[in-house]
C-alpha positions in Angstrom: 94.7 95.3 106.9 93.7 99.0 107.4 93.2 101.4 104.5 96.1 103.5 104.1 94.9 105.9 101.2 91.8 106.4 99.1 91.9 107.4 95.6 89.5 109.9 93.8 88.4 107.7 90.9 85.1 106.2 91.4 82.5 104.4 89.1 78.9 104.1 89.3 78.1 100.9 87.6 75.1 100.6 85.2 74.5 99.1 81.7 72.3 99.9 78.8 72.2 103.3 77.1 75.0 105.0 79.4 76.7 108.4 79.4 80.1 108.4 80.5 81.2 111.4 82.3 84.4 112.5 84.3 84.3 115.1 87.0 87.0 117.5 88.1 87.8 115.2 91.0 88.6 112.4 88.8 85.2 110.6 89.5 83.8 108.6 86.8 80.1 108.3 86.4 77.7 106.3 84.5 74.3 107.5 84.1 71.7 104.9 82.9 69.1 106.6 80.4 66.2 104.8 81.5 63.3 105.2 83.9 63.4 101.8 85.1 67.3 102.1 86.6 65.7 102.1 90.1 63.3 99.0 89.7 64.6 95.9 91.5 64.3 92.3 90.8 64.9 89.2 93.1 68.2 89.2 94.9 69.8 86.2 96.3 72.1 86.9 99.0 74.2 83.9 100.1 75.2 85.1 103.6 73.6 88.0 105.2 75.9 90.3 107.2 74.6 90.0 110.4 74.1 86.5 110.1 78.0 85.9 110.3 78.0 85.7 114.5 74.8 83.7 114.8 76.1 80.5 112.8 77.0 78.7 116.0 79.9 76.4 115.9 81.0 77.4 112.6 84.1 79.0 111.0 82.6 82.2 109.4 84.2 83.5 106.3 84.3 87.3 105.6 83.0 86.8 102.0 79.6 87.6 101.0 77.9 86.3 97.8 75.2 88.6 96.0 73.6 87.5 92.8 72.1 90.3 90.6 69.3 90.0 88.2 69.2 93.3 86.6 71.5 95.1 84.1 71.9 98.0 86.4 73.6 97.1 89.7 73.7 100.5 91.2 77.2 100.3 92.9 79.4 103.3 93.5 83.3 101.9 93.3 86.6 103.3 94.3 90.1 102.1 94.3 91.5 101.9 97.6 95.1 101.2 98.8 95.9 99.1 102.0 98.9 99.4 104.3 101.6 96.9 104.4 100.7 93.5 106.0 104.2 92.4 106.7 107.6 93.7 107.2 109.1 94.1 103.5 105.8 93.8 101.8 104.2 96.2 99.3 101.1 97.7 99.8 98.0 96.3 98.1 95.4 97.9 96.3 91.5 96.8 95.9 88.3 98.0 94.6 85.6 98.6 97.5 81.9 99.8 97.6 81.5 103.4 98.6 78.0 103.5 97.9 74.7 102.0 96.5 72.0 103.9 94.7 68.9 104.1 96.8 66.2 101.6 95.5 69.0 99.8 93.4 69.6 95.9 93.6 72.6 96.5 95.4 70.7 98.7 98.1 68.1 96.2 98.3 70.8 93.4 98.8 72.0 95.4 101.8 75.5 95.7 100.1 77.4 98.4 102.1 80.4 100.9 102.0 83.8 99.3 102.4 83.0 95.9 101.1 85.7 94.9 98.7 84.8 93.2 95.3 86.4 89.8 95.3 84.7 87.9 92.4 82.5 88.5 89.5 80.8 85.7 87.8 83.1 83.1 89.3 86.3 85.1 88.2 88.7 86.4 90.9 89.2 90.2 90.5 91.3 91.4 93.5 94.2 92.4 91.2 92.1 94.0 88.6 91.8 97.7 88.2 88.6 99.9 89.0 88.0 100.1 85.2 88.2 96.4 84.6 86.1 95.5 87.3 83.5 98.0 86.1 83.6 96.6 82.6 83.4 92.9 83.8 80.0 93.7 85.9 78.4 95.6 82.8 79.4 92.7 80.5 78.6 89.7 82.8 75.4 87.7 81.8 72.6 88.0 84.1 71.8 86.6 86.4 75.4 87.2 87.8 77.0 86.3 91.3 79.5 89.0 92.8 81.5 88.0 95.6 82.3 90.9 98.2 84.5 90.8 101.4 83.0 92.6 104.2 85.9 93.3 106.9 83.4 93.6 109.7 82.6 89.9 109.5 86.0 88.6 110.5 85.8 90.7 113.7 82.2 90.2 114.5 82.8 86.4 114.3 85.6 86.7 116.9 83.6 88.8 119.6 82.7 87.5 122.8 79.4 86.0 122.8 79.2 85.4 119.0 78.8 81.9 119.0 81.0 81.3 115.8 83.9 78.9 116.4 86.2 81.2 114.4 86.7 83.2 111.5 88.4 83.1 108.1 89.6 85.8 105.7 91.9 85.7 102.6 94.8 88.1 102.8 96.0 87.6 99.4 94.7 86.0 96.1 97.3 83.4 94.5 99.6 86.1 93.1 103.2 86.1 92.2 105.4 83.5 94.4 102.1 82.7 96.5 100.6 80.0 94.3 97.9 79.5 96.6 95.3 82.0 98.2 96.9 83.3 101.6 93.9 82.6 104.2 94.0 83.6 107.8 92.2 81.0 109.9 91.6 81.7 113.9 89.7 79.1 115.7 88.5 78.9 119.5 89.9 76.1 121.3 88.8 76.9 124.5 86.3 79.6 125.9 85.7 80.7 129.5 81.9 80.1 130.3 81.5 83.7 131.5 82.9 86.6 129.4 81.1 89.7 128.7 84.1 91.9 127.5 86.7 90.6 125.1 90.3 92.2 124.3 89.9 95.4 122.3 92.4 97.7 120.4 94.6 99.5 122.7 94.5 96.9 125.8 97.7 95.4 127.2 97.5 91.7 126.6 99.5 89.0 128.6 99.6 85.8 126.6 101.1 82.5 126.5 101.8 81.0 123.1 103.6 78.5 121.1 104.1 78.3 117.2 104.9 75.1 115.0 105.0 74.3 111.4 101.7 73.5 109.9 103.4 70.7 107.7 104.8 68.7 110.5 103.9 70.3 114.0 107.5 71.1 114.8 107.9 74.1 117.4 109.8 76.8 116.3 108.8 79.5 118.9 107.0 79.9 122.0 107.0 81.4 125.6 108.3 79.1 128.1 106.1 75.8 127.7 106.0 72.9 130.1 105.1 69.6 128.4 103.5 66.5 129.8 107.0 65.0 129.7 108.4 67.8 132.1 110.5 69.3 129.1 110.5 73.1 128.8 111.0 75.3 125.8 112.5 78.5 126.2 110.7 81.4 124.4 111.4 84.9 124.2 114.1 85.6 127.0 112.6 82.6 128.8 109.5 84.4 129.9 106.6 82.2 130.5 104.2 84.9 129.0 104.6 87.8 126.9 102.8 91.3 126.8 102.2 93.4 123.8 99.3 96.2 123.1 96.5 95.0 120.8 96.7 96.8 117.5 99.5 99.3 118.4 102.7 97.3 118.1 105.6 98.4 115.7 105.7 96.3 112.6 107.8 93.1 113.1 108.0 93.1 116.8 105.3 90.3 117.2 103.6 88.2 114.3 101.5 90.4 112.1 98.4 87.9 112.6 98.3 88.1 116.3 96.3 91.4 116.1 93.6 90.3 114.1 93.5 86.8 115.6 93.1 88.2 119.2 90.6 90.7 118.8 87.5 90.0 121.0 89.3 87.3 122.8 88.1 86.4 126.6 90.7 86.2 129.4 91.5 82.2 129.6 90.4 81.8 126.0 92.7 79.6 123.7 92.6 80.0 119.9 94.6 78.3 117.3 95.6 80.7 114.4 96.7 79.2 111.0 98.9 81.9 109.4 99.7 81.9 105.8 103.4 82.6 104.7 102.5 86.2 103.6 101.7 86.9 107.6 104.5 84.8 108.6 107.9 84.5 107.1 107.3 84.6 103.5 109.6 83.5 101.0 112.7 84.1 103.2 111.7 81.7 106.1 113.5 81.8 109.1 116.7 79.8 108.9 117.7 80.6 112.5 114.3 78.8 113.6 114.4 76.1 110.9 111.3 77.6 109.2 111.5 77.2 105.6 110.3 79.5 103.0 106.6 79.6 102.0 105.9 78.0 105.3 102.3 77.7 106.9 102.3 78.4 110.6 100.1 77.4 113.6 100.2 79.4 116.6 98.4 78.3 119.8 97.6 81.7 121.8 96.2 81.9 125.4 95.0 84.9 126.7 96.4 85.2 130.3 95.0 88.7 131.2 93.8 92.1 130.0 95.3 95.0 131.4 96.8 92.9 134.2 93.5 91.6 134.9 93.4 87.9 135.0 89.7 87.5 135.8 87.2 86.8 133.2 84.7 89.6 132.7 
Protein backbone atom coordinates (compact mmCIF):
# COMPACT_ATOMS: atom_id res chain seq x y z
CA UNK A 1 0.00 0.00 0.00
CA UNK A 2 1.21 3.50 -0.68
CA UNK A 3 0.46 6.62 1.39
CA UNK A 4 -2.47 8.53 -0.07
CA UNK A 5 -2.84 11.34 2.43
CA UNK A 6 -1.05 12.65 5.49
CA UNK A 7 -2.76 14.28 8.44
CA UNK A 8 -1.47 17.26 10.36
CA UNK A 9 -1.89 15.79 13.85
CA UNK A 10 1.40 14.65 15.36
CA UNK A 11 2.51 13.56 18.80
CA UNK A 12 5.87 13.72 20.51
CA UNK A 13 5.79 10.87 23.02
CA UNK A 14 7.25 11.37 26.49
CA UNK A 15 6.02 10.83 30.03
CA UNK A 16 6.52 12.32 33.46
CA UNK A 17 5.82 16.02 34.00
CA UNK A 18 4.41 16.83 30.57
CA UNK A 19 3.08 20.05 29.13
CA UNK A 20 0.46 19.53 26.40
CA UNK A 21 0.60 22.14 23.68
CA UNK A 22 -1.45 22.36 20.44
CA UNK A 23 -0.03 24.31 17.54
CA UNK A 24 -1.93 26.15 14.82
CA UNK A 25 -1.22 23.27 12.40
CA UNK A 26 -2.93 20.83 14.72
CA UNK A 27 0.30 19.33 16.00
CA UNK A 28 0.28 18.15 19.61
CA UNK A 29 3.60 18.24 21.42
CA UNK A 30 4.48 16.61 24.72
CA UNK A 31 7.43 18.47 26.26
CA UNK A 32 8.98 16.63 29.23
CA UNK A 33 10.17 18.98 31.97
CA UNK A 34 13.28 17.02 32.78
CA UNK A 35 16.94 17.47 31.90
CA UNK A 36 17.22 13.69 31.70
CA UNK A 37 14.80 13.41 28.77
CA UNK A 38 17.60 12.80 26.29
CA UNK A 39 19.40 10.21 28.44
CA UNK A 40 19.32 6.67 27.11
CA UNK A 41 19.32 3.18 28.55
CA UNK A 42 19.81 -0.27 27.03
CA UNK A 43 17.76 -0.90 23.92
CA UNK A 44 17.01 -4.36 22.54
CA UNK A 45 16.31 -4.43 18.83
CA UNK A 46 14.85 -7.78 17.81
CA UNK A 47 15.60 -7.40 14.10
CA UNK A 48 17.91 -4.61 12.88
CA UNK A 49 16.61 -3.00 9.70
CA UNK A 50 19.49 -3.77 7.37
CA UNK A 51 19.73 -7.38 8.60
CA UNK A 52 16.54 -8.27 6.75
CA UNK A 53 18.19 -9.15 3.47
CA UNK A 54 21.12 -10.87 5.18
CA UNK A 55 19.10 -13.72 6.64
CA UNK A 56 20.02 -16.40 4.13
CA UNK A 57 17.18 -18.74 3.23
CA UNK A 58 14.63 -17.06 5.51
CA UNK A 59 11.16 -15.64 4.94
CA UNK A 60 11.76 -12.10 6.19
CA UNK A 61 9.03 -10.28 8.11
CA UNK A 62 8.75 -6.52 7.77
CA UNK A 63 8.09 -6.18 11.51
CA UNK A 64 10.74 -4.81 13.85
CA UNK A 65 10.52 -5.13 17.66
CA UNK A 66 12.19 -2.51 19.86
CA UNK A 67 12.27 -2.73 23.67
CA UNK A 68 12.24 0.62 25.50
CA UNK A 69 13.57 0.96 29.05
CA UNK A 70 12.96 4.65 29.70
CA UNK A 71 9.79 6.59 30.36
CA UNK A 72 10.62 9.05 27.60
CA UNK A 73 10.53 7.27 24.23
CA UNK A 74 11.27 10.26 21.99
CA UNK A 75 8.99 9.36 19.07
CA UNK A 76 7.07 11.77 16.87
CA UNK A 77 3.98 10.05 15.47
CA UNK A 78 1.51 11.01 12.77
CA UNK A 79 -1.79 9.58 11.51
CA UNK A 80 -1.54 8.53 7.86
CA UNK A 81 -4.15 7.36 5.37
CA UNK A 82 -3.26 4.65 2.84
CA UNK A 83 -4.74 4.16 -0.60
CA UNK A 84 -7.29 1.44 -1.29
CA UNK A 85 -5.69 -2.01 -1.47
CA UNK A 86 -8.41 -3.71 -3.50
CA UNK A 87 -11.30 -2.79 -5.74
CA UNK A 88 -14.18 -1.69 -3.53
CA UNK A 89 -12.14 -1.60 -0.33
CA UNK A 90 -12.01 1.39 2.01
CA UNK A 91 -8.83 3.37 2.62
CA UNK A 92 -7.00 2.25 5.76
CA UNK A 93 -5.43 4.43 8.42
CA UNK A 94 -2.28 3.84 10.45
CA UNK A 95 -0.07 5.71 12.88
CA UNK A 96 3.49 6.12 11.62
CA UNK A 97 6.77 7.54 12.89
CA UNK A 98 7.75 10.89 11.43
CA UNK A 99 10.72 11.59 13.66
CA UNK A 100 12.82 10.55 16.66
CA UNK A 101 14.39 13.04 19.05
CA UNK A 102 18.19 13.11 18.79
CA UNK A 103 19.69 11.18 21.69
CA UNK A 104 16.41 9.46 22.59
CA UNK A 105 15.96 5.72 22.93
CA UNK A 106 14.06 5.66 19.67
CA UNK A 107 16.93 7.38 17.84
CA UNK A 108 19.52 5.08 19.44
CA UNK A 109 17.49 2.03 18.39
CA UNK A 110 17.46 3.20 14.79
CA UNK A 111 13.70 3.80 14.57
CA UNK A 112 13.11 5.62 11.29
CA UNK A 113 10.48 7.75 9.62
CA UNK A 114 7.59 5.90 7.96
CA UNK A 115 7.77 2.95 10.34
CA UNK A 116 4.17 2.05 11.27
CA UNK A 117 3.23 1.27 14.88
CA UNK A 118 1.85 -2.29 15.02
CA UNK A 119 1.74 -3.29 18.70
CA UNK A 120 2.51 -1.88 22.14
CA UNK A 121 3.28 -4.21 25.04
CA UNK A 122 1.83 -7.20 23.16
CA UNK A 123 -1.43 -5.49 22.11
CA UNK A 124 -2.12 -4.82 18.43
CA UNK A 125 -2.83 -1.12 17.92
CA UNK A 126 -3.13 -0.89 14.14
CA UNK A 127 -6.76 0.15 14.41
CA UNK A 128 -6.19 2.57 17.31
CA UNK A 129 -6.19 6.34 16.98
CA UNK A 130 -3.12 8.53 17.25
CA UNK A 131 -4.13 9.72 20.71
CA UNK A 132 -4.86 6.17 21.96
CA UNK A 133 -1.47 4.91 20.83
CA UNK A 134 0.25 7.88 22.47
CA UNK A 135 -1.55 7.09 25.73
CA UNK A 136 -0.57 3.41 25.56
CA UNK A 137 3.06 4.31 25.00
CA UNK A 138 3.00 6.63 27.98
CA UNK A 139 1.19 4.25 30.32
CA UNK A 140 2.88 0.94 29.42
CA UNK A 141 5.16 -0.40 32.17
CA UNK A 142 8.88 -0.33 31.45
CA UNK A 143 10.53 -2.18 29.88
CA UNK A 144 7.97 -2.31 27.08
CA UNK A 145 8.26 -3.70 23.57
CA UNK A 146 6.89 -1.82 20.58
CA UNK A 147 6.51 -3.58 17.25
CA UNK A 148 6.87 -1.45 14.12
CA UNK A 149 6.37 -2.26 10.46
CA UNK A 150 9.22 -1.07 8.25
CA UNK A 151 7.82 -0.86 4.69
CA UNK A 152 11.28 -1.09 3.12
CA UNK A 153 12.11 -4.51 4.61
CA UNK A 154 9.62 -6.37 2.41
CA UNK A 155 11.04 -4.89 -0.79
CA UNK A 156 14.65 -5.30 0.35
CA UNK A 157 14.16 -9.00 1.05
CA UNK A 158 12.86 -9.53 -2.50
CA UNK A 159 15.68 -7.66 -4.22
CA UNK A 160 18.09 -9.58 -6.42
CA UNK A 161 20.98 -10.94 -4.36
CA UNK A 162 19.36 -10.36 -0.97
CA UNK A 163 19.86 -13.98 0.08
CA UNK A 164 16.41 -14.14 1.64
CA UNK A 165 14.03 -16.91 0.57
CA UNK A 166 11.11 -14.51 0.58
CA UNK A 167 9.19 -11.88 2.50
CA UNK A 168 5.97 -11.49 4.46
CA UNK A 169 3.82 -8.53 5.42
CA UNK A 170 0.50 -8.25 7.22
CA UNK A 171 -1.90 -6.17 5.14
CA UNK A 172 -4.69 -6.07 7.73
CA UNK A 173 -4.99 -7.29 11.33
CA UNK A 174 -8.10 -9.30 12.28
CA UNK A 175 -10.87 -6.84 11.45
CA UNK A 176 -14.57 -6.98 10.62
CA UNK A 177 -15.34 -10.04 8.50
CA UNK A 178 -11.66 -11.00 8.35
CA UNK A 179 -11.17 -13.03 11.51
CA UNK A 180 -7.50 -13.78 10.90
CA UNK A 181 -4.57 -11.53 10.04
CA UNK A 182 -4.37 -10.87 6.29
CA UNK A 183 -0.76 -11.71 5.51
CA UNK A 184 0.90 -11.64 2.10
CA UNK A 185 3.80 -14.11 1.73
CA UNK A 186 6.16 -14.22 -1.25
CA UNK A 187 8.58 -17.13 -1.60
CA UNK A 188 11.29 -17.75 -4.17
CA UNK A 189 10.97 -21.26 -5.62
CA UNK A 190 13.68 -20.97 -8.24
CA UNK A 191 16.21 -18.22 -8.94
CA UNK A 192 18.70 -17.89 -11.80
CA UNK A 193 22.38 -18.20 -10.96
CA UNK A 194 23.15 -14.88 -12.62
CA UNK A 195 21.04 -11.82 -11.87
CA UNK A 196 22.31 -8.32 -11.31
CA UNK A 197 19.11 -6.44 -12.03
CA UNK A 198 15.60 -7.36 -10.92
CA UNK A 199 12.22 -6.00 -11.98
CA UNK A 200 11.55 -2.37 -11.10
CA UNK A 201 8.51 -0.14 -11.13
CA UNK A 202 7.62 0.86 -14.69
CA UNK A 203 9.15 -2.26 -16.28
CA UNK A 204 7.08 -4.22 -18.78
CA UNK A 205 6.97 -7.75 -17.40
CA UNK A 206 6.07 -10.91 -19.25
CA UNK A 207 4.96 -13.65 -16.92
CA UNK A 208 3.63 -17.19 -16.96
CA UNK A 209 1.35 -18.03 -14.05
CA UNK A 210 -1.24 -20.23 -12.44
CA UNK A 211 -3.60 -19.56 -9.56
CA UNK A 212 -4.88 -22.22 -7.17
CA UNK A 213 -7.05 -22.32 -4.07
CA UNK A 214 -4.81 -22.70 -1.03
CA UNK A 215 -7.34 -24.99 0.67
CA UNK A 216 -7.38 -27.80 -1.89
CA UNK A 217 -5.00 -26.82 -4.69
CA UNK A 218 -7.79 -26.47 -7.24
CA UNK A 219 -6.79 -24.45 -10.33
CA UNK A 220 -8.95 -21.36 -10.91
CA UNK A 221 -6.84 -19.23 -13.24
CA UNK A 222 -3.66 -19.27 -15.28
CA UNK A 223 -1.89 -18.54 -18.51
CA UNK A 224 -1.86 -21.48 -20.93
CA UNK A 225 -0.20 -24.25 -18.90
CA UNK A 226 0.90 -27.65 -20.17
CA UNK A 227 0.87 -30.27 -17.44
CA UNK A 228 2.88 -33.47 -17.32
CA UNK A 229 -0.12 -35.40 -18.57
CA UNK A 230 -0.36 -33.18 -21.62
CA UNK A 231 -3.57 -31.45 -20.56
CA UNK A 232 -3.65 -27.73 -21.25
CA UNK A 233 -5.60 -25.13 -19.30
CA UNK A 234 -6.58 -22.00 -21.17
CA UNK A 235 -5.84 -18.78 -19.30
CA UNK A 236 -6.49 -15.18 -20.28
CA UNK A 237 -7.48 -15.44 -23.92
CA UNK A 238 -5.53 -18.64 -24.33
CA UNK A 239 -2.19 -16.81 -24.23
CA UNK A 240 0.83 -18.67 -22.95
CA UNK A 241 2.06 -15.55 -21.13
CA UNK A 242 0.66 -12.19 -20.06
CA UNK A 243 2.18 -8.70 -19.96
CA UNK A 244 1.77 -5.95 -17.42
CA UNK A 245 3.64 -2.86 -16.26
CA UNK A 246 4.93 -3.27 -12.73
CA UNK A 247 3.34 -0.80 -10.34
CA UNK A 248 1.28 0.99 -12.97
CA UNK A 249 -1.64 -1.28 -13.82
CA UNK A 250 -5.23 -0.03 -13.41
CA UNK A 251 -6.89 -1.28 -10.24
CA UNK A 252 -8.61 -4.60 -10.88
CA UNK A 253 -6.88 -5.50 -14.16
CA UNK A 254 -4.48 -7.92 -12.46
CA UNK A 255 -4.37 -9.34 -8.92
CA UNK A 256 -3.33 -6.58 -6.51
CA UNK A 257 -0.71 -8.85 -4.93
CA UNK A 258 1.31 -9.15 -8.13
CA UNK A 259 2.88 -5.70 -7.87
CA UNK A 260 4.58 -6.19 -4.49
CA UNK A 261 5.24 -9.86 -5.25
CA UNK A 262 7.26 -9.28 -8.43
CA UNK A 263 9.40 -6.34 -7.35
CA UNK A 264 13.08 -7.35 -7.62
CA UNK A 265 12.33 -10.57 -9.52
CA UNK A 266 14.89 -11.78 -12.08
CA UNK A 267 14.26 -13.17 -15.55
CA UNK A 268 13.60 -16.88 -15.14
CA UNK A 269 12.74 -16.60 -11.45
CA UNK A 270 9.73 -18.47 -10.09
CA UNK A 271 7.87 -17.19 -7.03
CA UNK A 272 4.96 -18.52 -5.01
CA UNK A 273 2.61 -15.85 -3.69
CA UNK A 274 0.22 -16.67 -0.85
CA UNK A 275 -2.57 -14.11 -1.15
CA UNK A 276 -4.98 -13.33 1.71
CA UNK A 277 -8.66 -12.78 0.88
CA UNK A 278 -8.42 -9.00 1.32
CA UNK A 279 -6.02 -8.92 -1.66
CA UNK A 280 -7.89 -11.66 -3.51
CA UNK A 281 -11.62 -11.98 -4.05
CA UNK A 282 -12.63 -10.90 -0.53
CA UNK A 283 -16.03 -11.65 0.94
CA UNK A 284 -17.64 -12.09 -2.50
CA UNK A 285 -15.39 -14.76 -3.94
CA UNK A 286 -15.47 -15.39 -7.69
CA UNK A 287 -18.44 -17.66 -8.46
CA UNK A 288 -17.60 -17.96 -12.17
CA UNK A 289 -14.21 -19.39 -11.20
CA UNK A 290 -15.57 -21.47 -8.31
CA UNK A 291 -13.64 -19.38 -5.78
CA UNK A 292 -15.56 -19.23 -2.48
CA UNK A 293 -15.74 -16.13 -0.25
CA UNK A 294 -12.73 -15.49 2.02
CA UNK A 295 -10.55 -17.90 0.04
CA UNK A 296 -6.76 -17.89 0.41
CA UNK A 297 -5.09 -18.02 -3.00
CA UNK A 298 -1.73 -19.39 -4.14
CA UNK A 299 -0.20 -17.96 -7.30
CA UNK A 300 2.90 -19.39 -8.95
CA UNK A 301 4.54 -16.69 -11.08
CA UNK A 302 7.43 -17.13 -13.51
CA UNK A 303 9.08 -14.02 -14.90
CA UNK A 304 9.75 -14.68 -18.59
CA UNK A 305 11.14 -11.31 -19.67
CA UNK A 306 11.72 -7.71 -18.58
CA UNK A 307 11.13 -5.06 -21.24
CA UNK A 308 11.13 -7.82 -23.91
CA UNK A 309 14.56 -9.05 -22.81
CA UNK A 310 14.42 -12.74 -21.85
CA UNK A 311 18.12 -12.97 -20.90
CA UNK A 312 19.07 -12.87 -17.20
CA UNK A 313 21.01 -9.71 -16.38
